[in-house]
KOLKOL-141919 format. One record per residue (C-alpha): residue number from 1; residue in three letters; x, y, z. Coordinates in pm, whole numbers, plus 50000, padded with zeros to 5 digits. Example, Ala and Ser with C-alpha at 12.3 -4.5 7.8 and 13.67 -1.06 7.14 Angstrom:
! KOLKOL-141919
R  nr rest     x     y     z
R   1  Ala 51230 49550 50780
R   2  Ser 51367 49894 50714
This chain:
! KOLKOL-141919
R  nr rest     x     y     z
R   1  Met 58776 72553 53145
R   2  Ser 58499 72610 52893
R   3  Asn 58400 72946 52749
R   4  Gln 58109 73148 52890
R   5  Ile 57896 73266 52598
R   6  His 57586 73477 52658
R   7  Pro 57275 73338 52484
R   8  Thr 57228 73657 52282
R   9  Ala 57582 73648 52141
R  10  Leu 57634 73547 51776
R  11  Val 57942 73325 51753
R  12  Ser 58020 73162 51420
R  13  Ala 58076 72787 51430
R  14  Gln 58385 72852 51215
R  15  Ala 58545 73089 51468
R  16  Gln 58824 72937 51677
R  17  Leu 58806 73005 52051
R  18  Gly 59052 72896 52316
R  19  Glu 58950 72844 52677
R  20  Asn 58804 73051 52960
R  21  Asn 58681 73335 52739
R  22  Ile 58380 73543 52844
R  23  Val 58156 73651 52556
R  24  Gly 57897 73905 52668
R  25  Pro 57549 73992 52542
R  26  Phe 57502 74085 52176
R  27  Val 57867 74020 52090
R  28  Asn 57916 73925 51723
R  29  Ile 58208 73698 51632
R  30  Glu 58234 73624 51259
R  31  Asp 58371 73324 51069
R  32  Asp 58743 73391 51025
R  33  Val 58823 73485 51386
R  34  Thr 59084 73327 51613
R  35  Ile 59079 73392 51990
R  36  Gly 59321 73271 52257
R  37  Asn 59247 73220 52627
R  38  Asn 59110 73425 52918
R  39  Asn 58968 73712 52714
R  40  Lys 58660 73921 52798
R  41  Phe 58434 74066 52528
R  42  Leu 58173 74295 52680
R  43  Gln 57834 74390 52542
R  44  Gly 57805 74466 52172
R  45  Val 58166 74396 52072
R  46  Val 58209 74305 51704
R  47  Leu 58498 74083 51592
R  48  His 58491 74084 51213
R  49  Ser 58658 73817 51004
R  50  Gly 59032 73871 51015
R  51  Ser 59045 73930 51393
R  52  Arg 59331 73752 51567
R  53  Ile 59312 73798 51945
R  54  Gly 59577 73671 52190
R  55  Asn 59532 73604 52561
R  56  Asp 59410 73801 52865
R  57  Asn 59259 74092 52673
R  58  Thr 58951 74291 52779
R  59  Ile 58753 74457 52500
R  60  His 58479 74686 52627
R  61  Glu 58133 74772 52502
R  62  Tyr 58065 74832 52132
R  63  Ser 58424 74818 52014
R  64  Val 58468 74701 51655
R  65  Ile 58777 74503 51552
R  66  Ala 58889 74433 51193
R  67  Gly 58637 74652 51015
R  68  Leu 58706 74718 50647
R  69  Pro 58991 74963 50579
R  70  Gln 58871 75316 50518
R  71  Asp 59064 75325 50192
R  72  Ile 58880 75379 49864
R  73  Gly 59146 75175 49685
R  74  Phe 59100 74864 49900
R  75  Asp 59030 74560 49684
R  76  Gly 58850 74345 49943
R  77  Arg 59123 74088 49999
R  78  Pro 59114 73893 50331
R  79  Thr 59343 74086 50568
R  80  Gln 59384 74093 50944
R  81  Val 59408 74275 51275
R  82  Val 59645 74097 51515
R  83  Ile 59617 74185 51885
R  84  Gly 59866 74055 52141
R  85  Asp 59821 73981 52512
R  86  Gly 59703 74174 52816
R  87  Asn 59549 74468 52633
R  88  Val 59254 74682 52744
R  89  Leu 59034 74843 52479
R  90  Arg 58769 75066 52626
R  91  Glu 58427 75160 52487
R  92  Tyr 58380 75228 52113
R  93  Val 58737 75159 52006
R  94  Thr 58755 75090 51631
R  95  Ile 59046 74917 51457
R  96  Ser 59058 74873 51079
R  97  Arg 59218 74569 50926
R  98  Ser 59514 74610 50694
R  99  Thr 59513 74664 50319
R 100  Lys 59788 74404 50261
R 101  Asp 59761 74035 50337
R 102  Asp 60128 73998 50437
R 103  Ala 60134 74280 50696
R 104  Pro 59837 74305 50937
R 105  Thr 59727 74597 51147
R 106  Arg 59908 74495 51466
R 107  Leu 59889 74572 51838
R 108  Gly 60151 74449 52083
R 109  Asn 60105 74365 52451
R 110  Asn 59974 74556 52754
R 111  Leu 59828 74852 52564
R 112  Tyr 59553 75071 52707
R 113  Leu 59327 75236 52450
R 114  Met 59062 75461 52604
R 115  Asn 58714 75522 52468
R 116  Gln 58652 75629 52109
R 117  Val 59007 75569 51990
R 118  His 59035 75488 51618
R 119  Leu 59328 75303 51461
R 120  Gly 59335 75318 51083
R 121  His 59441 75040 50848
R 122  Asp 59799 74912 50861
R 123  Cys 59882 75077 51194
R 124  Val 60144 74906 51412
R 125  Leu 60159 74971 51787
R 126  Ala 60440 74839 52007
R 127  Asp 60400 74727 52369
R 128  Arg 60266 74941 52656
R 129  Val 60127 75223 52442
R 130  Ile 59856 75437 52605
R 131  Ile 59609 75640 52399
R 132  Ala 59357 75874 52564
R 133  Pro 58994 75933 52452
R 134  Gly 58888 76069 52116
R 135  Thr 59221 76020 51937
R 136  Gly 59250 75905 51576
R 137  Leu 59546 75751 51394
R 138  Gly 59546 75755 51016
R 139  Gly 59657 75460 50808
R 140  His 60012 75321 50830
R 141  Val 60098 75500 51157
R 142  His 60365 75325 51367
R 143  Val 60386 75389 51742
R 144  Gly 60690 75298 51954
R 145  Glu 60697 75124 52289
R 146  Arg 60558 75313 52592
R 147  Ala 60443 75611 52387
R 148  Phe 60161 75816 52543
R 149  Ile 59913 75992 52313
R 150  Ser 59677 76234 52488
R 151  Gly 59309 76291 52409
R 152  Gly 59177 76455 52094
R 153  Val 59499 76404 51897
R 154  Met 59474 76357 51520
R 155  Val 59767 76179 51356
R 156  His 59831 76199 50980
R 157  Gln 59883 75876 50789
R 158  Phe 60237 75732 50765
R 159  Val 60358 75918 51076
R 160  Gln 60616 75745 51299
R 161  Ile 60583 75806 51675
R 162  Gly 60897 75725 51870
R 163  Thr 60947 75519 52184
R 164  Val 60852 75685 52517
R 165  Ala 60724 75989 52328
R 166  Met 60437 76193 52472
R 167  Ile 60192 76389 52258
R 168  Gly 59989 76669 52420
R 169  Gly 59610 76687 52400
R 170  Asn 59437 76807 52082
R 171  Ser 59764 76820 51890
R 172  Lys 59778 76804 51511
R 173  Ile 60046 76553 51413
R 174  Val 60163 76576 51052
R 175  Lys 60533 76499 51103
R 176  Asp 60721 76218 51277
R 177  Val 60733 76244 51657
R 178  Leu 61076 76222 51820
R 179  Pro 61146 75941 52067
R 180  Tyr 61173 76040 52434
R 181  Met 61030 76389 52377
R 182  Ile 60708 76580 52451
R 183  Thr 60541 76699 52131
R 184  Asp 60251 76943 52147
R 185  Gly 60064 77209 51953
R 186  Val 59884 77285 51625
R 187  Pro 60092 77209 51429
R 188  Ala 60288 77012 51687
R 189  Glu 60651 77075 51780
R 190  Pro 60889 76908 52028
R 191  His 60919 77070 52372
R 192  Gly 61196 76879 52547
R 193  Pro 61231 76537 52710
R 194  Asn 60927 76347 52842
R 195  Val 61067 76348 53195
R 196  Val 60772 76184 53373
R 197  Gly 60731 75911 53114
R 198  Leu 61104 75844 53104
R 199  Arg 61125 75807 53481
R 200  Arg 60828 75571 53481
R 201  Ala 61003 75367 53213
R 202  Gly 61313 75332 53432
R 203  Phe 61544 75590 53278
R 204  Thr 61804 75729 53518
R 205  Ser 61891 76089 53605
R 206  Glu 62201 76047 53391
R 207  Asp 61985 75938 53099
R 208  Leu 61767 76246 53143
R 209  Arg 62069 76474 53149
R 210  Asp 62200 76318 52829
R 211  Leu 61862 76357 52660
R 212  Lys 61843 76725 52754
R 213  Gln 62180 76772 52588
R 214  Ala 62059 76582 52282
R 215  Tyr 61747 76798 52263
R 216  Lys 61958 77116 52262
R 217  Ile 62149 76981 51963
R 218  Ile 61829 76893 51775
R 219  Arg 61678 77238 51834
R 220  Arg 61991 77431 51731
R 221  Met 61854 77599 51421
R 222  Ser 62196 77685 51276
R 223  Leu 62291 77319 51231
R 224  Ser 62228 77117 50917
R 225  Lys 62069 76773 50945
R 226  Glu 62409 76612 50888
R 227  Glu 62564 76821 51168
R 228  Val 62281 76729 51405
R 229  Leu 62332 76359 51334
R 230  Ser 62708 76389 51381
R 231  Gln 62678 76572 51713
R 232  Leu 62417 76329 51843
R 233  Arg 62639 76034 51763
R 234  Ser 62935 76207 51927
R 235  Leu 62745 76186 52258
R 236  Ala 62796 75809 52234
R 237  Thr 62484 75714 52432
R 238  Asp 62217 75462 52338
R 239  Thr 61942 75724 52350
R 240  Ala 62133 75978 52137
R 241  Asn 62218 75707 51883
R 242  His 61852 75604 51869
R 243  Leu 61749 75966 51813
R 244  Ala 62004 75998 51533
R 245  Glu 61878 75680 51367
R 246  Phe 61516 75795 51397
R 247  Ile 61592 76136 51243
R 248  Glu 61804 75985 50967
R 249  Asn 61528 75744 50864
R 250  Ser 61239 75990 50897
R 251  Arg 61042 76059 50580
R 252  Arg 60791 76300 50734
């Protein structure tokens, strides 16, 4: 099936489009853009050179993909934003392309980014991440699968956000965010397992009980980092081992 392109859209002859894409009014698609199949680009969307879009995505009004990195040291090299399949980007989402040509800013599959979300250069988001309105991620932020970031959150560059984590609204995130936990506040701190998110992700009551035990170990102020890691691993569960690995590798 051919693509439906509104007469006011500007689509470069050098852009590569698959099939059955809908390109709305005043959309601008630049030269070095590759698009898969069955995507919808609503009014005023801008796909700058370096955009790589998969299949079955919907990008809403006035979103801008692959804008220049907001990095004063960027040298202008041709870099990319790579977006997977089945994602929804609501109004005024902005995503900066990477600063390195061998590692694009990357979004996985089935994400939902609400209006006025900004992703800085070199961010990497895993599958099924949800980000609420007015949230900004600095450069080089990595977000794990099924994480939920509430509205108005500001995330410092190079932060790692763990799988199935939840961040409360208007939080200030300057340190890595533990997997499976709710993190909230200014500055933000962990507040126990993300029970609702974990249940939605298919975790069992036994898993939740184990994570509550793991959280008590993590929050025990008298323990050294090495003792925390040892006690987490002694629980011998997949979730506790993942927490231990995350904490061991954390640099923020």
